[in-house]
CHARMM-style PDB file with segment names, atoms N, HN, CA, C and O in Angstrom:
ATOM      1  N   MET     1      90.964  99.544  96.220  1.00  0.00      PROA
ATOM      2  CA  MET     1      91.487  98.466  96.777  1.00  0.00      PROA
ATOM      3  C   MET     1      91.786  98.889  97.909  1.00  0.00      PROA
ATOM      4  O   MET     1      91.900 100.031  98.353  1.00  0.00      PROA
ATOM      5  N   GLU     2      91.976  97.329  98.607  1.00  0.00      PROA
ATOM      6  HN  GLU     2      91.883  96.401  98.246  1.00  0.00      PROA
ATOM      7  CA  GLU     2      91.803  97.158 100.760  1.00  0.00      PROA
ATOM      8  C   GLU     2      93.666  97.680 100.514  1.00  0.00      PROA
ATOM      9  O   GLU     2      94.511  97.337  99.687  1.00  0.00      PROA
ATOM     10  N   LYS     3      93.682  98.373 101.362  1.00  0.00      PROA
ATOM     11  HN  LYS     3      92.996  98.651 102.034  1.00  0.00      PROA
ATOM     12  CA  LYS     3      95.352  98.377 102.089  1.00  0.00      PROA
ATOM     13  C   LYS     3      95.857  97.090 102.074  1.00  0.00      PROA
ATOM     14  O   LYS     3      95.086  96.237 101.634  1.00  0.00      PROA
ATOM     15  N   LEU     4      97.364  96.588 102.576  1.00  0.00      PROA
ATOM     16  HN  LEU     4      97.991  97.281 102.933  1.00  0.00      PROA
ATOM     17  CA  LEU     4      97.838  95.724 103.247  1.00  0.00      PROA
ATOM     18  C   LEU     4      96.766  95.322 104.709  1.00  0.00      PROA
ATOM     19  O   LEU     4      95.994  94.456 105.120  1.00  0.00      PROA
ATOM     20  N   GLU     5      97.331  96.535 105.054  1.00  0.00      PROA
ATOM     21  HN  GLU     5      97.958  97.238 104.720  1.00  0.00      PROA
ATOM     22  CA  GLU     5      97.700  96.819 106.483  1.00  0.00      PROA
ATOM     23  C   GLU     5      95.529  96.513 106.661  1.00  0.00      PROA
ATOM     24  O   GLU     5      95.317  95.948 107.734  1.00  0.00      PROA
ATOM     25  N   ASP     6      94.660  96.688 106.146  1.00  0.00      PROA
ATOM     26  HN  ASP     6      94.832  97.147 105.274  1.00  0.00      PROA
ATOM     27  CA  ASP     6      93.277  96.417 106.544  1.00  0.00      PROA
ATOM     28  C   ASP     6      92.842  95.008 106.312  1.00  0.00      PROA
ATOM     29  O   ASP     6      91.677  94.628 106.425  1.00  0.00      PROA
ATOM     30  N   TYR     7      93.955  94.189 105.948  1.00  0.00      PROA
ATOM     31  HN  TYR     7      94.902  94.498 105.857  1.00  0.00      PROA
ATOM     32  CA  TYR     7      93.907  92.853 105.225  1.00  0.00      PROA
ATOM     33  C   TYR     7      93.372  91.632 106.711  1.00  0.00      PROA
ATOM     34  O   TYR     7      92.655  90.632 106.751  1.00  0.00      PROA
ATOM     35  N   GLY     8      94.488  92.696 108.147  1.00  0.00      PROA
ATOM     36  HN  GLY     8      95.071  93.508 108.114  1.00  0.00      PROA
ATOM     37  CA  GLY     8      94.269  91.953 109.450  1.00  0.00      PROA
ATOM     38  C   GLY     8      95.058  90.740 109.210  1.00  0.00      PROA
ATOM     39  O   GLY     8      94.376  89.800 109.618  1.00  0.00      PROA
ATOM     40  N   GLY     9      96.218  90.302 108.721  1.00  0.00      PROA
ATOM     41  HN  GLY     9      96.772  91.066 108.390  1.00  0.00      PROA
ATOM     42  CA  GLY     9      97.178  89.485 108.494  1.00  0.00      PROA
ATOM     43  C   GLY     9      96.780  88.234 108.504  1.00  0.00      PROA
ATOM     44  O   GLY     9      95.574  88.008 108.396  1.00  0.00      PROA
ATOM     45  N   PRO    10      97.758  87.108 108.644  1.00  0.00      PROA
ATOM     46  CA  PRO    10      97.479  85.842 108.307  1.00  0.00      PROA
ATOM     47  C   PRO    10      96.204  85.130 108.648  1.00  0.00      PROA
ATOM     48  O   PRO    10      96.235  85.179 109.878  1.00  0.00      PROA
ATOM     49  N   ARG    11      95.099  84.496 108.323  1.00  0.00      PROA
ATOM     50  HN  ARG    11      95.074  84.456 107.324  1.00  0.00      PROA
ATOM     51  CA  ARG    11      94.168  83.197 109.028  1.00  0.00      PROA
ATOM     52  C   ARG    11      94.737  81.988 108.970  1.00  0.00      PROA
ATOM     53  O   ARG    11      94.105  81.360 109.819  1.00  0.00      PROA
ATOM     54  N   PHE    12      95.751  81.062 108.380  1.00  0.00      PROA
ATOM     55  HN  PHE    12      96.264  81.572 107.690  1.00  0.00      PROA
ATOM     56  CA  PHE    12      96.193  79.633 107.860  1.00  0.00      PROA
ATOM     57  C   PHE    12      97.276  80.096 108.221  1.00  0.00      PROA
ATOM     58  O   PHE    12      97.717  81.234 108.382  1.00  0.00      PROA
ATOM     59  N   ILE    13      97.845  78.613 108.387  1.00  0.00      PROA
ATOM     60  HN  ILE    13      97.487  77.689 108.256  1.00  0.00      PROA
ATOM     61  CA  ILE    13      99.018  78.426 108.364  1.00  0.00      PROA
ATOM     62  C   ILE    13      99.943  78.823 107.545  1.00  0.00      PROA
ATOM     63  O   ILE    13     100.930  79.481 107.875  1.00  0.00      PROA
ATOM     64  N   ASN    14      99.676  78.447 106.442  1.00  0.00      PROA
ATOM     65  HN  ASN    14      98.875  77.913 106.173  1.00  0.00      PROA
ATOM     66  CA  ASN    14      99.856  78.935 105.350  1.00  0.00      PROA
ATOM     67  C   ASN    14      99.883  80.080 104.252  1.00  0.00      PROA
ATOM     68  O   ASN    14     100.610  80.344 103.295  1.00  0.00      PROA
ATOM     69  N   ASP    15      98.544  80.741 104.942  1.00  0.00      PROA
ATOM     70  HN  ASP    15      97.953  80.526 105.720  1.00  0.00      PROA
ATOM     71  CA  ASP    15      98.883  82.431 104.806  1.00  0.00      PROA
ATOM     72  C   ASP    15     100.113  83.175 105.145  1.00  0.00      PROA
ATOM     73  O   ASP    15     100.572  84.133 104.522  1.00  0.00      PROA
ATOM     74  N   THR    16     100.929  82.229 106.956  1.00  0.00      PROA
ATOM     75  HN  THR    16     100.557  81.451 107.463  1.00  0.00      PROA
ATOM     76  CA  THR    16     101.564  83.432 107.043  1.00  0.00      PROA
ATOM     77  C   THR    16     103.194  83.495 105.697  1.00  0.00      PROA
ATOM     78  O   THR    16     104.140  84.232 105.420  1.00  0.00      PROA
ATOM     79  N   PHE    17     102.703  82.437 105.353  1.00  0.00      PROA
ATOM     80  HN  PHE    17     101.934  81.839 105.577  1.00  0.00      PROA
ATOM     81  CA  PHE    17     103.805  82.253 104.200  1.00  0.00      PROA
ATOM     82  C   PHE    17     104.015  83.006 103.166  1.00  0.00      PROA
ATOM     83  O   PHE    17     105.058  83.501 102.740  1.00  0.00      PROA
ATOM     84  N   TYR    18     102.974  83.055 102.805  1.00  0.00      PROA
ATOM     85  HN  TYR    18     102.127  82.653 103.151  1.00  0.00      PROA
ATOM     86  CA  TYR    18     102.202  82.995 101.538  1.00  0.00      PROA
ATOM     87  C   TYR    18     101.994  85.102 101.889  1.00  0.00      PROA
ATOM     88  O   TYR    18     102.625  85.922 101.222  1.00  0.00      PROA
ATOM     89  N   PHE    19     101.079  85.471 102.942  1.00  0.00      PROA
ATOM     90  HN  PHE    19     100.567  84.805 103.484  1.00  0.00      PROA
ATOM     91  CA  PHE    19     101.737  86.821 103.291  1.00  0.00      PROA
ATOM     92  C   PHE    19     102.477  87.629 103.371  1.00  0.00      PROA
ATOM     93  O   PHE    19     102.276  88.784 102.996  1.00  0.00      PROA
ATOM     94  N   GLY    20     103.732  87.115 103.989  1.00  0.00      PROA
ATOM     95  HN  GLY    20     103.896  86.176 104.293  1.00  0.00      PROA
ATOM     96  CA  GLY    20     105.052  87.678 103.663  1.00  0.00      PROA
ATOM     97  C   GLY    20     105.366  87.688 102.713  1.00  0.00      PROA
ATOM     98  O   GLY    20     106.308  88.471 102.589  1.00  0.00      PROA
ATOM     99  N   ILE    21     105.062  87.144 101.702  1.00  0.00      PROA
ATOM    100  HN  ILE    21     104.297  86.508 101.803  1.00  0.00      PROA
ATOM    101  CA  ILE    21     105.826  87.131 100.389  1.00  0.00      PROA
ATOM    102  C   ILE    21     104.723  88.143  99.126  1.00  0.00      PROA
ATOM    103  O   ILE    21     104.749  88.642  98.001  1.00  0.00      PROA
ATOM    104  N   CYS    22     104.056  87.994 100.043  1.00  0.00      PROA
ATOM    105  HN  CYS    22     104.035  87.588 100.957  1.00  0.00      PROA
ATOM    106  CA  CYS    22     102.613  89.245  98.984  1.00  0.00      PROA
ATOM    107  C   CYS    22     103.078  90.527  99.674  1.00  0.00      PROA
ATOM    108  O   CYS    22     103.012  91.580  99.040  1.00  0.00      PROA
ATOM    109  N   LYS    23     103.490  90.518 100.789  1.00  0.00      PROA
ATOM    110  HN  LYS    23     103.543  89.662 101.304  1.00  0.00      PROA
ATOM    111  CA  LYS    23     104.059  91.688 101.486  1.00  0.00      PROA
ATOM    112  C   LYS    23     104.998  92.307 101.001  1.00  0.00      PROA
ATOM    113  O   LYS    23     104.906  93.530 100.903  1.00  0.00      PROA
ATOM    114  N   GLU    24     106.366  91.506 100.489  1.00  0.00      PROA
ATOM    115  HN  GLU    24     106.441  90.512 100.569  1.00  0.00      PROA
ATOM    116  CA  GLU    24     107.981  91.483 100.327  1.00  0.00      PROA
ATOM    117  C   GLU    24     107.391  92.106  98.750  1.00  0.00      PROA
ATOM    118  O   GLU    24     107.973  93.112  98.343  1.00  0.00      PROA
ATOM    119  N   GLN    25     106.591  91.697  98.130  1.00  0.00      PROA
ATOM    120  HN  GLN    25     106.119  90.880  98.461  1.00  0.00      PROA
ATOM    121  CA  GLN    25     106.326  92.251  96.469  1.00  0.00      PROA
ATOM    122  C   GLN    25     105.505  93.590  96.960  1.00  0.00      PROA
ATOM    123  O   GLN    25     106.139  94.641  97.058  1.00  0.00      PROA
ATOM    124  N   ILE    26     104.004  93.559  97.291  1.00  0.00      PROA
ATOM    125  HN  ILE    26     103.489  92.705  97.211  1.00  0.00      PROA
ATOM    126  CA  ILE    26     103.904  94.722  97.072  1.00  0.00      PROA
ATOM    127  C   ILE    26     104.930  96.088  98.032  1.00  0.00      PROA
ATOM    128  O   ILE    26     104.594  97.272  98.051  1.00  0.00      PROA
ATOM    129  N   GLU    27     106.111  95.549  98.706  1.00  0.00      PROA
ATOM    130  HN  GLU    27     106.383  94.587  98.690  1.00  0.00      PROA
ATOM    131  CA  GLU    27     107.224  96.569  99.150  1.00  0.00      PROA
ATOM    132  C   GLU    27     107.682  96.855  98.533  1.00  0.00      PROA
ATOM    133  O   GLU    27     107.705  98.081  98.427  1.00  0.00      PROA
ATOM    134  N   GLN    28     108.528  95.996  97.478  1.00  0.00      PROA
ATOM    135  HN  GLN    28     108.510  95.000  97.564  1.00  0.00      PROA
ATOM    136  CA  GLN    28     109.500  96.353  96.193  1.00  0.00      PROA
ATOM    137  C   GLN    28     108.512  97.060  95.597  1.00  0.00      PROA
ATOM    138  O   GLN    28     108.683  98.277  95.672  1.00  0.00      PROA
ATOM    139  N   HSD    29     107.054  96.532  94.751  1.00  0.00      PROA
ATOM    140  HN  HSD    29     106.915  95.544  94.690  1.00  0.00      PROA
ATOM    141  CA  HSD    29     106.532  97.431  94.355  1.00  0.00      PROA
ATOM    142  C   HSD    29     106.353  99.202  94.181  1.00  0.00      PROA
ATOM    143  O   HSD    29     106.249  99.962  93.218  1.00  0.00      PROA
ATOM    144  N   GLU    30     106.385  99.373  95.776  1.00  0.00      PROA
ATOM    145  HN  GLU    30     106.470  98.757  96.558  1.00  0.00      PROA
ATOM    146  CA  GLU    30     106.214 100.871  95.759  1.00  0.00      PROA
ATOM    147  C   GLU    30     106.988 101.644  95.782  1.00  0.00      PROA
ATOM    148  O   GLU    30     106.879 102.869  95.728  1.00  0.00      PROA
ATOM    149  N   THR    31     108.325 100.661  95.911  1.00  0.00      PROA
ATOM    150  HN  THR    31     108.414  99.666  95.956  1.00  0.00      PROA
ATOM    151  CA  THR    31     110.142 101.342  96.086  1.00  0.00      PROA
ATOM    152  C   THR    31     110.335 101.723  95.053  1.00  0.00      PROA
ATOM    153  O   THR    31     110.763 102.843  94.774  1.00  0.00      PROA
ATOM    154  N   ALA    32     109.924 100.453  93.954  1.00  0.00      PROA
ATOM    155  HN  ALA    32     109.577  99.543  94.180  1.00  0.00      PROA
ATOM    156  CA  ALA    32     110.201 100.451  92.451  1.00  0.00      PROA
ATOM    157  C   ALA    32     109.429 101.790  92.003  1.00  0.00      PROA
ATOM    158  O   ALA    32     109.863 102.678  91.270  1.00  0.00      PROA
ATOM    159  N   ASP    33     108.027 101.700  92.705  1.00  0.00      PROA
ATOM    160  HN  ASP    33     107.674 100.979  93.301  1.00  0.00      PROA
ATOM    161  CA  ASP    33     106.951 103.413  91.741  1.00  0.00      PROA
ATOM    162  C   ASP    33     107.848 104.445  91.879  1.00  0.00      PROA
ATOM    163  O   ASP    33     108.297 105.299  91.115  1.00  0.00      PROA
ATOM    164  N   ALA    34     108.075 104.032  93.573  1.00  0.00      PROA
ATOM    165  HN  ALA    34     107.711 103.338  94.194  1.00  0.00      PROA
ATOM    166  CA  ALA    34     108.840 105.953  92.995  1.00  0.00      PROA
ATOM    167  C   ALA    34     110.173 106.125  92.771  1.00  0.00      PROA
ATOM    168  O   ALA    34     110.372 107.252  92.316  1.00  0.00      PROA
ATOM    169  N   ARG    35     111.176 105.481  92.897  1.00  0.00      PROA
ATOM    170  HN  ARG    35     111.013 104.566  93.266  1.00  0.00      PROA
ATOM    171  CA  ARG    35     112.069 105.484  92.341  1.00  0.00      PROA
ATOM    172  C   ARG    35     111.629 105.466  90.471  1.00  0.00      PROA
ATOM    173  O   ARG    35     112.458 106.004  89.737  1.00  0.00      PROA
ATOM    174  N   LYS    36     110.708 105.023  89.991  1.00  0.00      PROA
ATOM    175  HN  LYS    36     110.034 104.587  90.587  1.00  0.00      PROA
ATOM    176  CA  LYS    36     110.435 105.628  88.496  1.00  0.00      PROA
ATOM    177  C   LYS    36     109.749 106.842  88.185  1.00  0.00      PROA
ATOM    178  O   LYS    36     109.656 107.381  87.082  1.00  0.00      PROA
ATOM    179  N   LYS    37     109.309 107.187  89.213  1.00  0.00      PROA
ATOM    180  HN  LYS    37     109.384 106.748  90.108  1.00  0.00      PROA
ATOM    181  CA  LYS    37     108.671 108.333  89.151  1.00  0.00      PROA
ATOM    182  C   LYS    37     109.369 109.372  89.567  1.00  0.00      PROA
ATOM    183  O   LYS    37     108.948 110.478  89.228  1.00  0.00      PROA
ATOM    184  N   GLU    38     111.021 109.268  90.680  1.00  0.00      PROA
ATOM    185  HN  GLU    38     111.363 108.370  90.955  1.00  0.00      PROA
ATOM    186  CA  GLU    38     112.491 109.719  90.382  1.00  0.00      PROA
ATOM    187  C   GLU    38     112.906 109.906  88.957  1.00  0.00      PROA
ATOM    188  O   GLU    38     113.177 111.005  88.473  1.00  0.00      PROA
ATOM    189  N   LEU    39     112.927 109.197  88.556  1.00  0.00      PROA
ATOM    190  HN  LEU    39     112.707 108.305  88.949  1.00  0.00      PROA
ATOM    191  CA  LEU    39     113.875 108.958  87.199  1.00  0.00      PROA
ATOM    192  C   LEU    39     113.363 109.877  87.089  1.00  0.00      PROA
ATOM    193  O   LEU    39     113.806 110.973  87.432  1.00  0.00      PROA
ATOM    194  N   GLU    40     111.701 109.537  86.295  1.00  0.00      PROA
ATOM    195  HN  GLU    40     111.342 108.647  86.015  1.00  0.00      PROA
ATOM    196  CA  GLU    40     110.866 110.275  85.365  1.00  0.00      PROA
ATOM    197  C   GLU    40     111.017 112.035  85.383  1.00  0.00      PROA
ATOM    198  O   GLU    40     111.093 112.816  84.435  1.00  0.00      PROA
ATOM    199  N   GLU    41     111.025 112.254  86.681  1.00  0.00      PROA
ATOM    200  HN  GLU    41     110.963 111.619  87.452  1.00  0.00      PROA
ATOM    201  CA  GLU    41     111.352 114.046  87.134  1.00  0.00      PROA
ATOM    202  C   GLU    41     112.591 114.632  86.968  1.00  0.00      PROA
ATOM    203  O   GLU    41     112.705 115.855  86.877  1.00  0.00      PROA
ATOM    204  N   GLU    42     113.807 113.652  86.907  1.00  0.00      PROA
ATOM    205  HN  GLU    42     113.715 112.659  86.982  1.00  0.00      PROA
ATOM    206  CA  GLU    42     115.099 114.178  87.391  1.00  0.00      PROA
ATOM    207  C   GLU    42     114.940 114.032  85.286  1.00  0.00      PROA
ATOM    208  O   GLU    42     115.095 115.087  84.671  1.00  0.00      PROA
ATOM    209  N   LEU    43     114.711 113.004  84.637  1.00  0.00      PROA
ATOM    210  HN  LEU    43     114.585 112.147  85.137  1.00  0.00      PROA
ATOM    211  CA  LEU    43     113.967 113.453  82.843  1.00  0.00      PROA
ATOM    212  C   LEU    43     114.011 114.415  82.430  1.00  0.00      PROA
ATOM    213  O   LEU    43     114.882 114.911  81.715  1.00  0.00      PROA
ATOM    214  N   GLN    44     112.730 114.994  82.956  1.00  0.00      PROA
ATOM    215  HN  GLN    44     112.023 114.591  83.537  1.00  0.00      PROA
ATOM    216  CA  GLN    44     112.145 115.844  82.567  1.00  0.00      PROA
ATOM    217  C   GLN    44     113.258 117.240  82.834  1.00  0.00      PROA
ATOM    218  O   GLN    44     113.383 118.089  81.951  1.00  0.00      PROA
ATOM    219  N   SER    45     113.981 117.328  84.085  1.00  0.00      PROA
ATOM    220  HN  SER    45     113.879 116.638  84.802  1.00  0.00      PROA
ATOM    221  CA  SER    45     114.239 118.418  84.376  1.00  0.00      PROA
ATOM    222  C   SER    45     116.000 118.761  83.409  1.00  0.00      PROA
ATOM    223  O   SER    45     116.557 119.857  83.351  1.00  0.00      PROA
ATOM    224  N   VAL    46     116.386 117.751  82.924  1.00  0.00      PROA
ATOM    225  HN  VAL    46     115.933 116.860  82.971  1.00  0.00      PROA
ATOM    226  CA  VAL    46     117.598 117.718  81.972  1.00  0.00      PROA
ATOM    227  C   VAL    46     117.354 118.203  80.730  1.00  0.00      PROA
ATOM    228  O   VAL    46     116.451 118.206  79.893  1.00  0.00      PROA
ATOM    229  N   GLU    47     118.745 118.717  80.926  1.00  0.00      PROA
ATOM    230  HN  GLU    47     119.478 118.714  81.606  1.00  0.00      PROA
ATOM    231  CA  GLU    47     118.248 120.101  79.107  1.00  0.00      PROA
ATOM    232  C   GLU    47     118.978 119.429  78.407  1.00  0.00      PROA
ATOM    233  O   GLU    47     119.995 119.295  79.087  1.00  0.00      PROA
ATOM    234  N   TYR    48     119.167 118.721  77.126  1.00  0.00      PROA
ATOM    235  HN  TYR    48     118.340 118.830  76.573  1.00  0.00      PROA
ATOM    236  CA  TYR    48     120.052 118.360  76.452  1.00  0.00      PROA
ATOM    237  C   TYR    48     120.742 119.838  75.413  1.00  0.00      PROA
ATOM    238  O   TYR    48     120.144 120.647  74.704  1.00  0.00      PROA
ATOM    239  N   GLU    49     121.879 119.721  75.666  1.00  0.00      PROA
ATOM    240  HN  GLU    49     122.364 119.064  76.242  1.00  0.00      PROA
ATOM    241  CA  GLU    49     122.810 120.417  74.823  1.00  0.00      PROA
ATOM    242  C   GLU    49     123.036 120.442  73.666  1.00  0.00      PROA
ATOM    243  O   GLU    49     123.424 121.479  73.128  1.00  0.00      PROA
ATOM    244  N   SER    50     122.819 119.116  72.882  1.00  0.00      PROA
ATOM    245  HN  SER    50     122.504 118.274  73.319  1.00  0.00      PROA
ATOM    246  CA  SER    50     122.710 118.540  71.631  1.00  0.00      PROA
ATOM    247  C   SER    50     121.830 118.420  71.082  1.00  0.00      PROA
ATOM    248  O   SER    50     121.326 117.299  71.168  1.00  0.00      PROA
ATOM    249  N   PRO    51     120.976 119.642  70.040  1.00  0.00      PROA
ATOM    250  CA  PRO    51     120.028 119.115  69.140  1.00  0.00      PROA
ATOM    251  C   PRO    51     119.830 117.964  68.488  1.00  0.00      PROA
ATOM    252  O   PRO    51     118.923 117.897  67.659  1.00  0.00      PROA
ATOM    253  N   GLU    52     120.467 117.113  68.698  1.00  0.00      PROA
ATOM    254  HN  GLU    52     121.204 117.168  69.372  1.00  0.00      PROA
ATOM    255  CA  GLU    52     120.508 115.623  68.075  1.00  0.00      PROA
ATOM    256  C   GLU    52     118.599 114.619  69.116  1.00  0.00      PROA
ATOM    257  O   GLU    52     117.804 113.699  68.929  1.00  0.00      PROA
ATOM    258  N   TYR    53     118.882 115.622  70.016  1.00  0.00      PROA
ATOM    259  HN  TYR    53     119.529 116.369  70.167  1.00  0.00      PROA
ATOM    260  CA  TYR    53     118.797 114.601  71.477  1.00  0.00      PROA
ATOM    261  C   TYR    53     117.160 115.166  71.092  1.00  0.00      PROA
ATOM    262  OT1 TYR    53     116.210 114.833  71.801  1.00  0.00      PROA
TER     263      TYR     53
END
């Protein structure tokens, strides 16, 4: 998959608008993905005190 930086930016008037939306969504996805990995690692490190877990 090509990286966003490889795209080279908008080419038409509406591209500016849609390019901005796509860039924002990609950044949100990357942030959420990084946070998900942090939470998964935190969950792995939790020692459960009760046997019911």
